[in-house]
N, C-alpha and C positions, 0 to 999 in steps of 0.2 A: 433420669429423663435427659440428661445431657447427651447420651448416646443417640437418642431420637433426634435431637437438634443437629448433631453432626450428620446424621443421615439425611435430614432435610437439606443441609448445605451440599452434601454430595449429590443428592438427586437434582438439586438446582444447577449444579455445575456439569452434570452428565451430558446435557445437549451439546455443550462445547467440546467435549471429548469426541463425540461422534462427528460433528461438523469439521473438526480439525482433521480427522482421518479423511473425510470426504475431500477436503481442500488440498491436503498436503501428501496424500498417499501416492500421488503421481505428479506428473508435470502439468503445467499450463494454468495454474491458478492465477486469476486476474482479480487483483484487489480493487481495481477501478470499477468493476461491474460484478461483484460477488454473487448477486442473485441470478444474474444471467448465466454466469459460470455454473452455478449449482443446478440450474434448470436444464442444462445441456449434458449433465453427467449421465453415465450409464454403468451397468455392471456393479462391481463392488463399491465404487465410490458413490453411485446413486443410492445404493442400499444404506450406506453410512449416512447419507443426507436424510433419507427417510427415517432412520433410527433417531436422528437429531430432532426431526419434527415431532415424532411420536413421544420423545422424552419431554418436550415442552408440553405436549397434550396431557401427559400423565402427571406432571409435577403438581399442578394446583390442587387436584383432588387429594393427593397424598399429603401435601403440606397442610392443607386445611384440616385433614383428618387428625394430624398430630396436634394441631392447635386446639381442636374441639375436644380431644381426649384430655389435654392439659386443663382446659377450662372446666371440664366435667369432673375433674379430680380422679381420673383413672390412675391406678398405680403404675409406676414406671416400668416394671418388669414386662408386662404384655406389650406395652407401647414400644419399648426398646426392641423386643424380639420381633415384632411385626415390622418395625422400621428397618432393622438389619435385613430381614428377609426380603423386604421390598427392594432395597438397594441391590442386594445380590441378584435377585431375579431380574431386575432391570438391566444390570450389567450383562447378565446372561442373554437377555432379550436382544441387546444391541449387538453382541457378538454373533448370536444366531442370525440376526438380520444381515449383518455384513457377510457372514459365511453362506447365506442362503439356505439355512436349515429351517424351513418353514414350519414343520410340525413342532419342533422344540421351541421355536420362537413363539408360536401361538400358545403353547403350554406355559412358558415362562410369563407371557403377557397375562394369561388368565390367572395364574397363581399370584402374580403381583397385584392384580386387581382384587383378588380375594383378600390379600393383606389389607388393602385400603378399606374394603367393605367391613372387614373385621374391626378395624380401628373405629369406624362409625358405630358398629354394633356395641363395642365396649362403651363408647361415649353415651349412646342412647340408653343402655341398660343401667349405667352409672347415674345418669341425671335424674 
């Protein structure tokens, strides 16, 4: 189960990876007004910011799925496998967002969502 916990940590930190890219991949970052700066971005840096926002949106559903599986007594192997797959797919999602690969981005998003739904499925059937 420890692997799944590490994956929750990585997924929780992932938004900061994408926003760092948005802020520092070019010039002009203004730490006095970061939200205003991010709102005015375009191109690759804007897409990195959007990946940042989406990573925050995806995190709670995933993290709670891990906790619910733990509480339901689901064995570690499927939880760990789904957690690793989720993190890998979400990294791929962010890369695809930044690179503007819309189809692959949507596919990775859907597969990551499927991992989370599977976590809940394991918890529901175990309980």
